SERO-4910 file (N, C-alpha, C, O; in steps of 0.05 Angstrom, whole numbers):
BEGIN
 pado doro    nc1    nc2    nc3   cac1   cac2   cac3    cc1    cc2    cc3    oc1    oc2    oc3
  Met    A   2242   2370   1797   2227   2362   1765   2195   2365   1777   2188   2362   1800
  Arg    A   2179   2372   1756   2150   2373   1772   2136   2356   1757   2137   2348   1734
  Thr    A   2120   2352   1779   2111   2328   1782   2075   2331   1775   2068   2354   1782
  Val    A   2050   2314   1764   2027   2326   1775   2014   2293   1776   2016   2273   1762
  Val    A   2003   2301   1796   1989   2280   1807   1956   2278   1810   1946   2292   1828
  Thr    A   1934   2259   1791   1914   2266   1793   1900   2245   1811   1903   2222   1804
  Gly    A   1884   2251   1836   1878   2232   1860   1885   2236   1871   1884   2218   1887
  Gly    A   1902   2259   1882   1915   2271   1902   1910   2258   1927   1925   2245   1942
  Thr    A   1881   2268   1928   1864   2263   1956   1851   2235   1958   1832   2230   1973
  Gly    A   1860   2220   1943   1859   2190   1950   1874   2175   1976   1891   2189   1987
  Leu    A   1872   2154   1985   1884   2145   2006   1918   2139   1982   1941   2142   1990
  Ile    A   1914   2136   1967   1944   2131   1950   1961   2151   1950   1985   2153   1957
  Gly    A   1938   2171   1939   1954   2196   1934   1968   2213   1956   1990   2224   1954
  Arg    A   1950   2211   1978   1956   2230   2005   1987   2222   2006   2005   2239   2009
  Val    A   1992   2194   2005   2012   2176   2022   2035   2188   1992   2057   2197   1999
  Leu    A   2032   2187   1973   2052   2186   1945   2057   2220   1948   2078   2226   1937
  Leu    A   2045   2238   1958   2045   2262   1949   2066   2266   1979   2082   2284   1978
  Arg    A   2065   2250   2001   2082   2256   2025   2107   2247   2022   2127   2252   2036
  Arg    A   2106   2228   1995   2143   2212   1997   2154   2229   1967   2176   2222   1958
  Leu    A   2142   2247   1954   2149   2264   1937   2175   2280   1950   2174   2285   1974
  Pro    A   2202   2291   1930   2219   2307   1940   2206   2332   1943   2208   2344   1964
  Asp    A   2191   2341   1923   2183   2369   1912   2153   2370   1918   2141   2350   1912
  Pro    A   2139   2391   1928   2106   2393   1923   2098   2390   1895   2112   2399   1877
  Ala    A   2077   2377   1891   2071   2364   1865   2041   2377   1861   2024   2378   1879
  Ala    A   2038   2387   1837   2010   2395   1826   1982   2373   1828   1983   2348   1824
  Val    A   1966   2383   1833   1945   2362   1839   1930   2367   1823   1929   2391   1815
  Leu    A   1913   2350   1812   1887   2353   1794   1865   2343   1806   1861   2319   1806
  Ser    A   1848   2362   1818   1821   2341   1827   1803   2363   1827   1806   2386   1820
  Arg    A   1776   2347   1840   1748   2359   1840   1741   2365   1860   1720   2378   1863
  Ala    A   1762   2357   1888   1756   2375   1913   1752   2403   1912   1764   2416   1896
  Glu    A   1735   2415   1931   1737   2437   1924   1735   2454   1952   1731   2478   1953
  Lys    A   1740   2435   1976   1738   2451   1992   1775   2459   2002   1793   2444   1993
  Pro    A   1779   2478   2017   1808   2472   2023   1824   2461   2045   1848   2462   2047
  Ala    A   1808   2450   2060   1806   2431   2081   1820   2399   2060   1835   2379   2063
  Glu    A   1808   2407   2047   1823   2368   2022   1834   2376   2007   1830   2368   1984
  Arg    A   1861   2401   2013   1885   2397   2010   1903   2376   2012   1912   2378   2035
  Pro    A   1912   2359   2003   1933   2336   2016   1960   2352   2023   1967   2369   2006
  Ala    A   1972   2348   2042   1994   2353   2054   2017   2338   2029   2019   2314   2022
  Gly    A   2031   2360   2022   2051   2358   1995   2044   2364   1978   2056   2358   1957
  Ala    A   2025   2378   1977   2012   2390   1949   2017   2424   1942   2013   2446   1953
  Gly    A   2026   2414   1919   2033   2451   1914   2010   2462   1902   1991   2472   1916
  Glu    A   2011   2461   1877   1980   2479   1865   1966   2452   1866   1974   2429   1862
  Val    A   1938   2464   1872   1911   2448   1868   1901   2463   1844   1903   2487   1843
  Val    A   1889   2447   1820   1875   2452   1807   1858   2440   1793   1862   2425   1774
  Arg    A   1829   2450   1806   1800   2436   1797   1796   2423   1774   1800   2435   1753
  Trp    A   1790   2402   1773   1784   2393   1745   1762   2373   1749   1762   2360   1769
  Asp    A   1745   2370   1732   1729   2351   1727   1734   2326   1711   1724   2326   1689
  Pro    A   1748   2304   1717   1751   2289   1689   1732   2286   1674   1739   2284   1651
  Leu    A   1706   2284   1679   1687   2268   1663   1678   2302   1634   1670   2300   1611
  Ala    A   1683   2323   1648   1672   2343   1631   1697   2354   1607   1689   2370   1591
  Gly    A   1715   2348   1606   1739   2344   1581   1764   2343   1599   1767   2339   1623
  Pro    A   1781   2350   1578   1810   2356   1589   1826   2379   1610   1819   2403   1612
  Pro    A   1847   2367   1623   1847   2392   1641   1864   2415   1631   1878   2413   1611
  Pro    A   1863   2437   1645   1876   2459   1630   1908   2455   1620   1925   2450   1636
  Pro    A   1911   2458   1597   1938   2456   1585   1965   2470   1613   1985   2457   1620
  Gln    A   1957   2491   1621   1981   2503   1643   1983   2490   1662   2004   2494   1674
  Ala    A   1961   2467   1676   1966   2448   1697   1990   2436   1694   2009   2439   1708
  Leu    A   1987   2414   1666   2004   2403   1659   2038   2410   1651   2059   2397   1654
  Arg    A   2035   2432   1643   2061   2445   1626   2087   2448   1645   2086   2460   1666
  Gly    A   2108   2436   1635   2124   2429   1643   2132   2405   1663   2151   2407   1678
  Ala    A   2115   2383   1662   2109   2366   1681   2136   2343   1667   2144   2346   1644
  Glu    A   2144   2326   1681   2164   2309   1678   2146   2274   1678   2144   2256   1661
  Val    A   2136   2278   1701   2125   2250   1711   2097   2261   1717   2091   2282   1727
  Val    A   2080   2241   1708   2049   2245   1715   2040   2223   1732   2042   2200   1724
  Phe    A   2031   2227   1751   2018   2200   1768   1991   2202   1765   1980   2221   1776
  Asn    A   1974   2180   1745   1944   2185   1751   1929   2162   1764   1926   2139   1755
  Leu    A   1921   2172   1786   1912   2160   1806   1880   2153   1813   1870   2137   1829
  Met    A   1865   2175   1794   1842   2178   1793   1820   2158   1786   1821   2145   1765
  Gly    A   1797   2156   1808   1779   2136   1800   1753   2136   1827   1757   2144   1850
  Glu    A   1733   2128   1818   1716   2127   1848   1713   2100   1853   1714   2083   1835
  Pro    A   1710   2093   1881   1724   2082   1900   1695   2062   1891   1672   2070   1892
  Ala    A   1707   2029   1881   1694   2007   1873   1680   1992   1891   1658   1984   1886
  Ala    A   1693   1986   1914   1679   1968   1931   1662   1986   1956   1662   1981   1980
  Glu    A   1651   2005   1944   1627   2016   1965   1606   2015   1965   1596   2029   1948
  Gly    A   1591   2001   1979   1561   1998   1959   1551   1978   1941   1566   1962   1929
  Arg    A   1533   1979   1939   1511   1961   1916   1516   1967   1885   1511   1990   1877
  Trp    A   1526   1949   1869   1530   1965   1835   1506   1968   1828   1492   1950   1819
  Thr    A   1500   1997   1832   1470   2002   1807   1479   2006   1790   1503   2010   1791
  Ala    A   1465   2006   1763   1470   2020   1742   1488   2044   1736   1507   2042   1721
  Asp    A   1479   2068   1751   1494   2091   1759   1521   2092   1767   1541   2103   1760
  Arg    A   1514   2074   1785   1545   2076   1808   1567   2056   1781   1591   2062   1778
  Lys    A   1559   2039   1768   1573   2033   1754   1591   2041   1735   1613   2033   1729
  Arg    A   1572   2064   1724   1565   2080   1695   1599   2097   1706   1620   2097   1693
  Arg    A   1593   2110   1733   1616   2125   1757   1646   2107   1753   1666   2113   1741
  Ile    A   1640   2087   1767   1664   2068   1766   1678   2070   1740   1701   2079   1740
  Arg    A   1667   2061   1715   1677   2060   1691   1691   2091   1686   1715   2098   1681
  Asp    A   1670   2103   1689   1677   2136   1672   1694   2152   1681   1706   2170   1669
  Ser    A   1698   2143   1713   1723   2169   1729   1746   2153   1719   1767   2167   1720
  Arg    A   1751   2125   1708   1774   2118   1703   1776   2125   1677   1787   2147   1673
  Val    A   1767   2109   1653   1771   2113   1625   1763   2138   1610   1776   2152   1593
  Val    A   1740   2141   1619   1739   2179   1608   1757   2198   1620   1764   2218   1607
  Gly    A   1765   2193   1645   1778   2216   1647   1807   2205   1650   1823   2217   1665
  Thr    A   1813   2181   1635   1849   2179   1633   1845   2187   1595   1864   2191   1580
  Arg    A   1820   2188   1589   1824   2192   1559   1826   2223   1558   1836   2233   1539
  Asn    A   1817   2237   1578   1807   2263   1574   1841   2277   1582   1849   2295   1568
  Leu    A   1856   2267   1599   1879   2263   1616   1896   2265   1585   1904   2286   1575
  Val    A   1900   2239   1574   1911   2239   1549   1916   2252   1530   1936   2250   1516
  Ala    A   1891   2272   1525   1881   2285   1506   1905   2311   1515   1927   2318   1506
  Ala    A   1892   2317   1534   1911   2344   1549   1941   2337   1547   1949   2360   1541
  Leu    A   1960   2324   1547   1984   2308   1551   1989   2318   1512   2006   2333   1502
  Ala    A   1969   2303   1499   1974   2305   1467   1974   2340   1459   1980   2346   1436
  Gly    A   1971   2352   1469   1964   2380   1469   1990   2399   1473   1992   2421   1462
  Leu    A   2006   2389   1486   2033   2402   1501   2056   2399   1482   2063   2377   1473
  Asp    A   2069   2422   1476   2093   2426   1465   2113   2402   1474   2121   2382   1462
  Lys    A   2116   2409   1498   2141   2393   1516   2127   2371   1532   2114   2379   1551
  Arg    A   2126   2344   1528   2109   2326   1540   2131   2306   1560   2153   2297   1556
  Pro    A   2116   2307   1575   2125   2286   1604   2136   2265   1585   2131   2256   1563
  Arg    A   2159   2260   1611   2179   2234   1597   2169   2205   1601   2176   2185   1589
  Val    A   2142   2209   1625   2133   2179   1642   2100   2192   1645   2094   2215   1650
  Leu    A   2081   2167   1640   2062   2167   1657   2057   2146   1671   2054   2127   1657
  Val    A   2054   2141   1699   2046   2123   1716   2013   2118   1719   2004   2133   1737
  Ser    A   2000   2108   1712   1975   2100   1713   1962   2080   1725   1968   2058   1717
  Ala    A   1943   2084   1745   1940   2064   1762   1918   2043   1744   1904   2052   1726
  Ser    A   1916   2009   1754   1896   2003   1746   1891   1987   1769   1895   1991   1793
  Ala    A   1879   1966   1756   1877   1934   1783   1871   1908   1784   1858   1897   1767
  Val    A   1882   1894   1805   1885   1868   1796   1858   1859   1788   1858   1836   1778
  Gly    A   1833   1871   1790   1812   1868   1772   1813   1852   1746   1799   1833   1740
  Phe    A   1838   1866   1729   1845   1866   1706   1837   1831   1697   1825   1826   1677
  Tyr    A   1848   1807   1722   1848   1790   1715   1824   1779   1725   1831   1756   1718
  Gly    A   1807   1775   1732   1774   1775   1739   1781   1748   1760   1802   1747   1772
  Asp    A   1762   1727   1763   1770   1705   1781   1782   1681   1770   1769   1668   1753
  Arg    A   1810   1674   1780   1817   1659   1773   1833   1634   1792   1854   1622   1791
  Gly    A   1812   1632   1809   1814   1606   1828   1848   1610   1834   1861   1631   1835
  Asp    A   1855   1583   1839   1891   1583   1847   1900   1583   1820   1918   1566   1824
  Glu    A   1902   1587   1796   1923   1596   1775   1939   1620   1784   1929   1640   1794
  Leu    A   1965   1616   1781   1989   1639   1792   1983   1657   1762   1977   1648   1740
  Leu    A   1986   1689   1770   1983   1706   1759   2005   1722   1749   2024   1722   1765
  Asp    A   2009   1733   1730   2032   1750   1724   2031   1771   1705   2019   1761   1685
  Glu    A   2036   1788   1702   2029   1807   1674   2027   1799   1652   2013   1809   1634
  Arg    A   2048   1771   1651   2035   1763   1623   2012   1744   1619   2007   1732   1598
  Ser    A   1998   1744   1643   1969   1732   1644   1951   1743   1632   1952   1767   1633
  Ser    A   1927   1728   1615   1913   1739   1600   1891   1751   1615   1888   1742   1638
  Arg    A   1870   1778   1605   1853   1787   1627   1830   1766   1626   1826   1749   1609
  Gly    A   1814   1772   1650   1794   1755   1663   1763   1763   1646   1763   1772   1623
  Glu    A   1741   1759   1660   1715   1759   1656   1714   1778   1673   1729   1783   1691
  Gly    A   1685   1794   1663   1664   1803   1682   1668   1839   1687   1686   1850   1674
  Phe    A   1655   1851   1701   1653   1881   1703   1688   1893   1699   1697   1906   1680
  Leu    A   1703   1883   1725   1721   1899   1730   1737   1897   1711   1744   1916   1697
  Ala    A   1745   1873   1708   1758   1864   1674   1757   1879   1653   1778   1885   1641
  Asp    A   1731   1888   1643   1721   1896   1628   1736   1926   1631   1752   1936   1615
  Val    A   1728   1938   1655   1741   1964   1658   1771   1972   1662   1783   1992   1656
  Cys    A   1779   1952   1672   1815   1961   1680   1826   1953   1644   1848   1963   1637
  Val    A   1811   1938   1626   1824   1942   1597   1825   1963   1590   1844   1979   1588
  Asp    A   1798   1964   1586   1791   1997   1581   1813   2021   1588   1824   2035   1571
  Trp    A   1816   2022   1610   1829   2036   1634   1856   2039   1621   1860   2061   1610
  Glu    A   1879   2018   1619   1904   2017   1610   1903   2020   1578   1923   2029   1568
  Gly    A   1881   2014   1562   1879   2019   1536   1878   2054   1531   1888   2064   1512
  Glu    A   1865   2067   1549   1857   2096   1545   1894   2107   1563   1905   2129   1559
  Ala    A   1906   2085   1582   1932   2105   1586   1949   2099   1568   1959   2119   1557
  Met    A   1961   2067   1556   1970   2065   1534   1972   2077   1511   1992   2076   1496
  Ala    A   1948   2089   1507   1949   2110   1473   1969   2132   1481   1977   2147   1464
  Ala    A   1978   2135   1512   1994   2165   1515   2026   2151   1498   2044   2167   1494
  Glu    A   2029   2127   1490   2060   2113   1484   2070   2122   1457   2093   2123   1449
  Arg    A   2041   2132   1441   2041   2143   1412   2044   2182   1414   2047   2199   1396
  Leu    A   2043   2183   1438   2056   2210   1431   2086   2213   1452   2093   2234   1463
  Gly    A   2099   2190   1454   2125   2192   1456   2136   2189   1487   2160   2189   1493
  Ile    A   2106   2187   1511   2112   2179   1532   2107   2152   1541   2089   2137   1536
  Arg    A   2131   2148   1558   2128   2118   1570   2109   2114   1591   2104   2128   1611
  Val    A   2097   2092   1583   2079   2090   1595   2077   2065   1628   2088   2044   1625
  Val    A   2070   2069   1644   2069   2038   1664   2039   2036   1678   2032   2057   1689
  Cys    A   2020   2014   1678   2002   2011   1684   2003   1996   1712   2001   1972   1711
  Val    A   2006   2004   1733   2007   1995   1759   1978   1983   1765   1958   1997   1771
  Arg    A   1977   1954   1762   1951   1940   1773   1955   1923   1809   1967   1904   1819
  Ile    A   1938   1943   1816   1940   1948   1854   1921   1930   1859   1897   1930   1852
  Gly    A   1937   1911   1874   1919   1896   1898   1907   1909   1913   1898   1932   1908
  Leu    A   1904   1897   1934   1877   1903   1956   1895   1916   1979   1905   1899   1993
  Val    A   1901   1942   1986   1909   1968   1999   1915   1959   2021   1891   1960   2029
  Met    A   1930   1949   2045   1929   1959   2066   1948   1987   2079   1969   1999   2073
  Ser    A   1928   1990   2098   1927   2019   2102   1909   2014   2127   1891   1998   2127
  Thr    A   1916   2029   2151   1897   2037   2174   1881   2062   2163   1858   2065   2172
  Glu    A   1891   2081   2144   1870   2102   2135   1852   2101   2115   1840   2120   2105
  Gly    A   1848   2073   2108   1823   2069   2093   1831   2039   2080   1845   2022   2091
  Gly    A   1820   2038   2050   1820   2014   2032   1815   1985   2046   1814   1986   2071
  Ala    A   1812   1963   2036   1803   1944   2048   1810   1944   2076   1792   1949   2092
  Leu    A   1839   1938   2085   1838   1935   2115   1819   1953   2130   1800   1943   2143
  Gly    A   1823   1982   2127   1801   1998   2138   1776   1992   2139   1762   1998   2158
  Lys    A   1769   1980   2120   1740   1964   2122   1733   1944   2141   1714   1942   2156
  Met    A   1763   1923   2135   1751   1908   2155   1758   1912   2190   1743   1904   2208
  Leu    A   1779   1924   2193   1790   1933   2229   1767   1935   2246   1771   1927   2269
  Pro    A   1735   1947   2239   1722   1950   2261   1717   1923   2267   1722   1916   2290
  Ala    A   1705   1902   2250   1688   1880   2258   1711   1868   2274   1709   1861   2298
  Phe    A   1738   1866   2255   1762   1843   2277   1763   1853   2309   1760   1839   2330
  Arg    A   1770   1883   2305   1777   1889   2338   1752   1876   2351   1758   1856   2365
  Leu    A   1726   1881   2350   1697   1863   2365   1700   1839   2366   1687   1825   2381
  Gly    A   1727   1826   2346   1725   1794   2351   1701   1788   2342   1686   1779   2359
  Ala    A   1689   1791   2315   1670   1787   2302   1667   1789   2269   1649   1793   2254
  Gly    A   1703   1783   2266   1718   1782   2242   1717   1753   2224   1700   1740   2237
  Gly    A   1722   1743   2209   1728   1711   2195   1731   1715   2168   1739   1737   2160
  Arg    A   1724   1692   2151   1739   1698   2130   1705   1699   2118   1684   1695   2131
  Leu    A   1712   1707   2086   1691   1706   2068   1680   1684   2052   1694   1675   2034
  Gly    A   1656   1674   2056   1656   1645   2044   1674   1630   2047   1685   1635   2068
  Ser    A   1684   1610   2035   1691   1590   2038   1726   1592   2047   1742   1575   2057
  Gly    A   1730   1620   2041   1760   1633   2047   1790   1624   2031   1813   1632   2032
  Arg    A   1772   1602   2013   1797   1592   1994   1805   1612   1978   1828   1606   1971
  Gln    A   1796   1636   1968   1797   1655   1949   1826   1669   1959   1832   1676   1982
  Trp    A   1843   1672   1928   1868   1684   1940   1862   1720   1943   1845   1734   1932
  Met    A   1880   1726   1961   1880   1762   1970   1910   1772   1953   1930   1768   1967
  Pro    A   1914   1783   1931   1937   1791   1929   1938   1826   1941   1929   1847   1931
  Trp    A   1950   1821   1966   1951   1843   1987   1969   1855   1978   1983   1846   1959
  Ile    A   1976   1882   1991   2000   1898   1985   1992   1921   2007   1969   1930   2010
  His    A   2024   1933   2025   2019   1953   2045   2021   1982   2025   2040   1981   2009
  Val    A   2008   1999   2025   2008   2021   2021   2038   2032   2018   2047   2039   1996
  Asp    A   2048   2032   2036   2079   2037   2031   2092   2026   2007   2105   2041   1991
  Asp    A   2090   2004   2003   2104   1995   1975   2082   1996   1956   2091   1993   1933
  Val    A   2053   2000   1958   2044   2012   1928   2061   2040   1925   2076   2034   1907
  Val    A   2065   2061   1930   2073   2080   1928   2097   2075   1928   2105   2093   1912
  Gly    A   2120   2061   1935   2139   2052   1929   2143   2048   1898   2160   2058   1883
  Leu    A   2126   2032   1893   2122   2017   1867   2121   2034   1840   2132   2033   1818
  Leu    A   2096   2053   1855   2092   2074   1835   2125   2093   1829   2135   2099   1808
  Leu    A   2133   2096   1851   2154   2119   1844   2187   2096   1828   2206   2102   1813
  His    A   2182   2078   1837   2202   2057   1826   2192   2063   1785   2202   2071   1764
  Ala    A   2173   2055   1794   2153   2052   1750   2172   2078   1749   2194   2074   1738
  Ala    A   2167   2101   1757   2174   2129   1746   2204   2132   1738   2212   2144   1718
  Ala    A   2217   2121   1755   2248   2123   1759   2259   2097   1738   2280   2098   1726
  Gln    A   2244   2081   1736   2258   2057   1717   2249   2063   1686   2226   2060   1678
  Asp    A   2271   2070   1671   2269   2076   1636   2264   2045   1633   2257   2041   1610
  Ser    A   2264   2027   1644   2265   2002   1628   2227   1981   1638   2221   1958   1636
  Leu    A   2218   1999   1645   2196   1993   1654   2171   2010   1641   2164   2033   1640
  Cys    A   2162   1985   1631   2134   2006   1611   2114   1979   1609   2120   1955   1609
  Gly    A   2086   1993   1607   2061   1975   1604   2049   1963   1629   2039   1978   1645
  Pro    A   2049   1926   1636   2028   1931   1663   2055   1923   1676   2076   1914   1667
  Leu    A   2044   1930   1710   2062   1917   1733   2050   1916   1749   2037   1937   1752
  Asn    A   2043   1897   1767   2029   1881   1778   2037   1897   1810   2060   1898   1819
  Gly    A   2011   1909   1824   2026   1924   1850   2017   1905   1869   1996   1910   1882
  Thr    A   2028   1885   1871   2022   1861   1903   2046   1851   1912   2066   1851   1898
  Ala    A   2045   1843   1939   2058   1842   1955   2074   1808   1937   2060   1799   1918
  Pro    A   2097   1794   1943   2103   1782   1928   2092   1753   1940   2096   1733   1927
  Thr    A   2079   1753   1964   2067   1730   1981   2030   1733   1988   2020   1744   2007
  Pro    A   2019   1723   1971   1996   1727   1967   1982   1706   1987   1995   1687   1996
  Val    A   1947   1711   1995   1946   1691   2018   1924   1690   2017   1913   1711   2012
  Thr    A   1905   1663   2023   1871   1664   2010   1866   1687   2041   1876   1699   2061
  Asn    A   1838   1678   2022   1820   1700   2052   1824   1687   2086   1827   1699   2107
  Ala    A   1823   1661   2080   1821   1640   2107   1843   1656   2128   1840   1669   2149
  Asp    A   1873   1648   2106   1896   1652   2119   1902   1687   2132   1914   1693   2153
  Phe    A   1891   1709   2108   1889   1738   2119   1874   1742   2139   1884   1755   2157
  Ser    A   1844   1732   2143   1831   1736   2174   1842   1729   2193   1843   1743   2213
  Ala    A   1857   1697   2190   1878   1691   2219   1895   1713   2217   1893   1731   2235
  Ala    A   1906   1715   2204   1933   1735   2202   1923   1769   2220   1935   1778   2240
  Leu    A   1902   1781   2208   1887   1799   2223   1880   1791   2253   1881   1808   2271
  Gly    A   1875   1765   2258   1856   1766   2286   1881   1762   2304   1883   1770   2327
  Arg    A   1898   1751   2292   1929   1744   2314   1947   1776   2318   1959   1782   2339
  Ala    A   1947   1791   2296   1958   1817   2296   1940   1830   2318   1952   1845   2334
  Leu    A   1909   1826   2321   1905   1845   2333   1891   1841   2364   1876   1855   2379
  His    A   1908   1806   2367   1903   1790   2389   1871   1786   2401   1863   1785   2425
  Arg    A   1856   1784   2377   1825   1783   2375   1827   1748   2356   1845   1737   2343
  Pro    A   1806   1742   2361   1782   1707   2349   1776   1722   2334   1766   1745   2338
  Ala    A   1787   1703   2300   1771   1711   2275   1757   1683   2266   1766   1668   2249
  Leu    A   1732   1679   2281   1726   1655   2275   1699   1654   2263   1687   1633   2257
  Leu    A   1685   1688   2259   1664   1680   2245   1664   1695   2220   1669   1719   2214
  Pro    A   1652   1668   2205   1656   1673   2168   1626   1684   2161   1606   1679   2173
  Val    A   1628   1695   2144   1614   1705   2132   1597   1698   2104   1603   1708   2083
  Pro    A   1576   1680   2106   1571   1656   2084   1568   1673   2058   1563   1696   2065
  Ala    A   1571   1671   2027   1575   1677   2010   1547   1690   2007   1546   1714   2003
  Phe    A   1523   1673   2009   1496   1681   2010   1490   1713   2021   1479   1731   2009
  Ala    A   1501   1713   2043   1502   1730   2058   1515   1757   2043   1503   1779   2046
  Leu    A   1530   1757   2032   1552   1780   2021   1530   1785   1994   1526   1808   1986
  Lys    A   1516   1763   1982   1508   1769   1955   1482   1784   1963   1475   1801   1947
  Ala    A   1468   1781   1981   1448   1793   1990   1446   1826   2006   1428   1842   2009
  Ala    A   1475   1825   2014   1485   1856   2015   1488   1869   1997   1475   1889   1991
  Phe    A   1506   1860   1985   1525   1862   1969   1517   1866   1938   1529   1881   1923
  Gly    A   1495   1852   1930   1491   1842   1903   1521   1835   1883   1539   1820   1889
  Glu    A   1516   1857   1855   1536   1838   1834   1562   1844   1850   1579   1827   1847
  Met    A   1574   1873   1871   1597   1873   1881   1606   1855   1893   1630   1850   1892
  Ser    A   1587   1840   1908   1601   1810   1922   1618   1799   1904   1637   1793   1918
  Gly    A   1621   1794   1888   1639   1782   1871   1666   1790   1865   1683   1776   1854
  Met    A   1668   1816   1873   1696   1836   1878   1706   1820   1902   1729   1811   1903
  Leu    A   1681   1816   1929   1697   1801   1952   1706   1777   1950   1725   1769   1964
  Met    A   1695   1764   1933   1695   1738   1930   1707   1726   1905   1703   1703   1900
  Ala    A   1723   1744   1887   1735   1736   1873   1771   1732   1890   1781   1742   1910
  Ser    A   1781   1711   1867   1815   1703   1876   1826   1714   1852   1814   1721   1832
  Gln    A   1849   1713   1858   1868   1735   1845   1900   1725   1858   1910   1734   1879
  Arg    A   1910   1705   1839   1946   1690   1866   1960   1706   1835   1966   1696   1813
  Ala    A   1961   1739   1846   1975   1751   1833   2000   1754   1840   2001   1757   1865
  Leu    A   2024   1754   1826   2046   1756   1827   2070   1780   1817   2075   1780   1793
  Pro    A   2084   1801   1836   2094   1821   1822   2119   1814   1811   2139   1822   1823
  Arg    A   2123   1795   1784   2142   1792   1774   2157   1806   1765   2181   1800   1768
  Arg    A   2150   1831   1750   2169   1853   1737   2180   1873   1758   2200   1887   1756
  Ala    A   2162   1872   1779   2174   1891   1808   2203   1878   1813   2225   1887   1811
  Leu    A   2196   1858   1820   2223   1844   1826   2244   1828   1805   2262   1812   1811
  Glu    A   2236   1837   1780   2257   1825   1759   2273   1861   1753   2295   1867   1745
  Ser    A   2258   1873   1759   2266   1898   1764   2283   1913   1780   2289   1936   1773
  Gly    A   2291   1903   1800   2302   1911   1826   2287   1916   1844   2302   1917   1863
  Tyr    A   2261   1921   1853   2245   1931   1871   2248   1915   1891   2241   1892   1893
  Ala    A   2258   1928   1906   2256   1917   1946   2232   1918   1958   2226   1941   1963
  Phe    A   2217   1902   1964   2185   1907   1978   2203   1910   2006   2225   1898   2008
  Ala    A   2188   1933   2032   2193   1943   2047   2173   1920   2059   2181   1912   2081
  His    A   2149   1909   2050   2133   1893   2073   2137   1870   2053   2123   1875   2033
  Pro    A   2146   1852   2050   2144   1827   2037   2120   1806   2040   2105   1799   2022
  Glu    A   2119   1798   2075   2102   1788   2094   2074   1802   2097   2070   1825   2091
  Leu    A   2059   1787   2106   2035   1795   2107   2037   1793   2145   2043   1817   2150
  Asp    A   2036   1784   2162   2051   1787   2186   2063   1809   2193   2057   1824   2211
  Gly    A   2081   1809   2178   2102   1835   2190   2094   1865   2187   2099   1885   2201
  Ala    A   2073   1859   2153   2062   1884   2136   2039   1890   2169   2044   1909   2185
  Leu    A   2024   1879   2171   2001   1875   2194   2016   1897   2221   2006   1919   2227
  Arg    A   2037   1886   2231   2048   1896   2256   2058   1923   2250   2056   1942   2267
  Ala    A   2070   1925   2225   2075   1948   2228   2049   1974   2222   2050   1997   2231
  Leu    A   2035   1965   2211   2007   1978   2207   2007   1986   2239   2014   2007   2248
  Leu    A   1996   1962   2255   1967   1961   2276   1993   1967   2306   1985   1975   2328
  Glu    A   2014   1962   2304   2028   1958   2333   2029   1991   2337   2026   1998   2361
  Pro    A   2031   2013   2318   2034   2042   2334   2006   2039   2340   2002   2043   2364
  Ala    A   1983   2033   2324   1956   2047   2334   1950   2030   2366   1934   2038   2383
  Val    A   1962   2011   2367   1955   1993   2396   1972   2006   2420   1962   2013   2442
  Ala    A   2003   2009   2409   2013   2030   2433   1994   2048   2434   1981   2049   2455
  Ala    A   1986   2068   2410   1980   2098   2422   1950   2094   2444   1945   2110   2462
  Thr    A   1938   2075   2438   1911   2069   2458   1916   2060   2480   1902   2061   2500
  Ala    A   1945   2046   2478   1949   2040   2512   1964   2058   2525   1967   2058   2549
  Ala    A   1974   2075   2509   1983   2105   2527   1964   2114   2531   1963   2136   2543
***
């Protein structure tokens, strides 16, 4: 089975490529051979904002995983950065679907990343795939991003949009950014700590991507979150326990606003998202509970350090 992956050099893409049974073709902006991810077969250079990828890169593909996107949780959101966050997802996906439209034989499924930012800041409200969209910049981006991906349905391609939560991995993502402070005993809740964190272990993100590709009954939105969301305060306490460090130094909301500007709203947003469709379709989470997920991630690193 020929598989094509966009965003294969990112955190999720690298893990996905290692899990695929055969080397996949990767569409990437990366220029250096050192950036070739393990598990990649052919690597095709493609600027997703310049136009559709070359047709030969997609020819014969049965499954396409679309994971490209400028990181949203890095630095302040200047006007230029917001444009890049949006265009890397919306314009890039539009150009990918345009290339799929030109194929004589099209893939059977497009599994396209989205994000829980679709729901905006929703307090304690329980959110599943039937919930309405939220407000704000990221919600607008996710709505347009999913709209471009779902356009592939008109080509006879099954489309699944996986709304990915806060990815837990020691190689990057949300946890990777938190670890330095928490390892020094300088971690703690953000703001009030009452906001809900829709976390997910990176292995389950990839598991859900593969599940979405394999399950013909799945189409449309699919929440890529663990079944047990926790508040930021509870998350901070669990991470402190896993590292055997105190987690008693809160970061006030005003300090986050001063440091990150508009992007601080992403850090403080509350999304109590549940993976209803994943569970209904039979997906079994490898790491459904936060304490177990953190142990699986952090204990090997602690043991290696001790050795």
